[in-house]
N, C-alpha and C positions, 0 to 999 in steps of 0.2 A: 284610322282603325276602330273600330269597336266593337270587337268580337269580347268575348268572355274573359279572354286571356290578359287583355287589357284592363279591366275593371277600377283595378288596384293600383294599376304604374304609376298614372297620372293624378291619383287624387293627393292633396295636402296628408303628410304624417308629421308626427310629434315623437321623438326619442327624447323624453327627460327635458331638457332646457333648450333641445334641439328640434326646431320648427321648419318642415321643408315645405314648397309649395308642392312638390312631387317626388317619388319615389326613385327617381331618375341621378345618378353620381358619375361626375367626370371623375375616372379613374387617374391618379398621378401617372403622368409620362415627362421623363427625362427630356428636357429642349437644349440645354447648355447655350443658352442665349443670351445671359448676363453678362455683364462687363466685367474683367479680369479680378476686379476688386468684390465679385459676388452679389454686386448692387443690382436689384433688376431694374429694368429700363421702363422707357414708356413704352415699347412695343410690346412687352410681357403684360402691362398694366391693360392694354389694348386687347391682347390674345384673350386674357381670362374675362376681360369686359364681354368681349364679343360671343362668349360660351352662357354667359351669364342671360345675355341679352335672348338668346336663344333659348331661355326657360330651363336649363339645367337645375335641378333643384338644390344640389351641394355639388362644389366644387371641391375638389381634393388637389392640393399642387403638387405639381411636380416635386422630386426629392427634392429637400433644400438642406443641404449639411450643417450641422450644429455648431461647428467651429471649423475654424481654419486651419488646426496641426493636422488631424490625420480624417477628418469626414469627409472631406471632397474628393473627388477622382480627378475632376479635370477646374480650373479657374474661373471657366466660365459658367459652373453651375450656381443659379443665385442660393445664396446662403441666409441663415437666419442667425446671426450673433451679432454685428456691430449695430450701434444706433442708426448708421446710413444704411444698413442691409433694412433694418427693421422699419424705417421710415418707408422706405421705398416698399416695402409688404404692404405698410398701413394704406397705401394708394392701391394697392390691388383688392384691399380687403373692400375699400370706400368704393370702389368701383361695381366691385360684385354687390354688395348691398344695396348699390344706386340702382341696379337692374332687378332687384327683388330676390336675387339668391342668397344661399347661404356659404361661407368660405372657412376650408380647414386646409391650414399647411400640414406636408408630410414632412416629420422631422425624421431625417437621416443622417448614419453614419456609416461611409462604403466600406469601414472595416480593412478585411484583407484584398478589397478591390481599389483602396484608394490612392492617390499620387506618393503617399508616405504610409503603406500600408501595416496595420495593427490587427493582432485577432487573438482567438484563443489558444492559437496553437503556432508555432514557427512552422513555415511550409514556402515550399517555393511553387508558384503559382506558372503554368504553360503560358508562352507567349500569346502576346493580343492578336486579335483575328488581322491585324496589319503585320502581323510578325515582329512587331516590335516587344521586350524582354519587359517583364513586369521586376520591380523592386521584391527582396526578399521579404515575407512577413514575418512582422516583429510580433513575438510573443507577450501579451500583454499583463503587465505586473499591477500589483495593489495601487501606486501610482495613478495607472491608467484607467484602473475600474472607477477611483474617484473621478478621474479630469473627464471621463466621457458621461457619466451620471450627471455630472454637474453641468455640462453642455445642453445635457437633454433637459434637464431642469429649467435652465436660464430660457434656453428656446422656447420651452412651454409657457414660461411665465411671461415672455414677451409676444407670442401669440396673444393670450388672456386680455394684455393689457393694450393691446391696438384694435381687439374686437371681432378676431377670427370666433366664427361660432362654434366650433371643436378644432382639435388637433388630431393628426395621426401619427402614431410613431411606425416606422418601417422596419418592421421584425420578419420581413421575407426575402426571397430570392437570393440568397447566400451571402447580404449583406452583413453588417459587423453584428446584429441581434442576432439574427439568422444562422450566422455561422457557428455561434454557440449551441446553437439547439442540434446542428447536423454533426451526426455519429463521425462521418468522414472527416468533416473539418476540425472541429473538436478534440483533441489527442491527449488534453489535461488529466492530471492523476489527481488534483485537488479536488476541492468542493465544487468546482465549476465543471468537471468532467467526469465520464464515465457514464452512470444511469442517467436516463431521462431526467428523474428528479433535479440530479445536479447539473445537466448540459443547461435545464432551462430557467436556473438559477438567477442568471445574470440579468435576463431580458425581464426576469418578473421583479427584481432588484429595481430597475431602471424604470419600470412603469410604476411600482408602488413609491418611488421616489418624486416621480411627476405626478400621481395622484396626490401626495401630502403635499406638495407645494401648490398645486391650482384648487385643491377644494374637493369637497363629495361631490359638488353639483357639476362639474364644467365635465363635457362631454371629450373622451378618450375614445378615437378609435385604435386598435391595435390591428394590423395588418401582418398575415401569416401564408406561407404557402408550402406544398410539401416538394414544390420543386425552386431550383436556383439558376441562374442565368448560364452558369456555367457546368451545367449538368441536369437536362429538363426531366432526366429520368430519376433524379434523385426521390428517395421516399424517406421522409424522418416519423411520421408517422404509421407504423404496420399495419394498425387496427383501430378499432373502433375507441378501444379501451384506451389506447394511449392518446388518441386524440381527447379523449376525455380527461384525461391526467392535465394533458396540455389546456386545454381550455379552461379547466376548471382552476387553474391555477392562475391563468391571466385575468378570470373575473374576480378571483380574489385578490390580487395586486391592484384591480380598481381599472378594470376596460369596462369603457359601457357599449361599445359595440364592437363586433369582429369582423374584419374586413378578409374574407377567404378567397386567396388568389389560387386558382387552378388554369389549366391549360385549356379548358373549356369549361365554363360555368355550370353546364350541362350533364358534362362527364359523371360517370359512376365513382363515388366515393373509394367505397370498399366493396369490391364485385362479389368479393367469397362471401361477406356479410348479408347484402341486399342488393339484388340485382338492377333498383333503380335510384336510391337514394344519392344525392349529390356531395361532395365534401361540405358543404354549405348546409345544406339539409342533417347532416351526420352533424355539424356542430353546433346546429339549432337544438338538436334531440339530446345530444349529451351536455348540454351547458347550459341553455334556455336564456342566451342573450340577443339581441337583436343582430342579425348577419349582413353584411354586403354580400353577393357574389360577383364573381367579374371572372372573367376571362372567354374570349372570343365572341362578344355579343354582337351580331349584325355584320360581322366579318368572318371569313372563312380560312384564314390560314394564323398557327398558334403564333406565338411569339417566336420561337427558335425559326419559323419559315419565313416572316413577315419582311424580314430587311436584306432577303435575298434576290433574286431573279424572277421568283414566281411570282405573277399577278393575281393581287387578291381581289374577290369580289363581294358583293354586299350578298347579306343574306335576311331571312325573316327573324324579327326579334322575338317574335311569340313565344317560341320555346323557352327562353329567358324568362319573359315574363310570367309563364305558367310556375316558377318558382315561387312567385309571390303568392298565386292561387292556392298552391297545394301547400303553402306555409313552411316551403325550405329555406325562405330568404326572406327579408323585411326590403331590399332595395337592391336594386341592380346597376352596377358600375360599367358604363362603356367608356373605351380608351381610344382606341385608331380610330375609328368611325367618327369620333366628337373633333378629330385633327382635321377630316376631310369634311366634315359636316357640323358648322359651328352652330347650327339651327338644327340637330340632328332630332331634339323633342319636339318642336314644331313639326318637322315634314313626316315624323312616324304617327304623331298624335293626329294632327291634321287633314294627312294625305296619303300617301304612301310609303311605305320601307325602298319599295322598287324608285321611288324618285332620288335615293341617296348616291351619293359618288362614293367609287372606291376608296379605299385607302392604297397609299402609292408611296412608297419609302421616296420619294422626290419632293413630298412635301414636307420634309424634315430640314429641307434648305432654308427655309424661312419661317417664322412667327405668322400666322393669318389665323 
């Protein structure tokens, strides 16, 4: 593919101290293939190595819970806390670097979705998809705020120590940091609830604490979304003015790059204000930080459809690449298509997207 729409995507790029061989990012995707103690296995190392060998520019790991108290949802999610876990992640980092790629762990707290759930407010969640009940969510107190913040800080420092090129804070999809921003999940009446400014206070405090710990130049990516895993229709930011308040606060707290998760990267962000500008484009317009656009790149199904019975098919990614050409995004993240195609970058660049294999949920049974 050598059309105008691909002139930027396969070229090297630099964002502060983050040097990338191209503008393709591997999106974080939960796989739950670690040992029960949260230690990444040799198969996980090989999984990330294959994508780096396929010439992905930046690999963002699956969500890595930052503690063994409340942050994880299942024991086999690889965590980012103990010396043994960090040492295993160092093998991943080295493997990615050996293949010429850059690596950032996604630091994650599942919050109200966790095995022992905590969140901004005490709520009872509906049963899981398999019918099993969930534990009631406990409302966080001052001790929890301190513990969670310290867990994020410690994970970030560990990531920097083992040579990660950046870190990403998972502030999207209904998990802990995102649930504070949600007016549905956050029913607090103290300084952490109520107005948007109050609801975004704790995520920004965590981000600011991480920034102070890692220093002024270390790249911090912050991922956010409108939707969440248990409500794909949720809207947290009603208009561009609210989005500006949020993204400006993230910038002030220390974010280097915004990872804007949409159901489709090319969807219009606020149709009543602009008939063409995406949520990523709006984020760049109102905040002026580099932006990663993600959502349904070269696949046909949205996240809430992808794991059902409907079959996915491959699509032309050039519409997402156009976001780079138009200045609406600086990087494009690819998710499920990279599970099916470790060599996605090479295939799209050197031959044709039509040669890609479609994603199928059966591919999640093992790491390849």
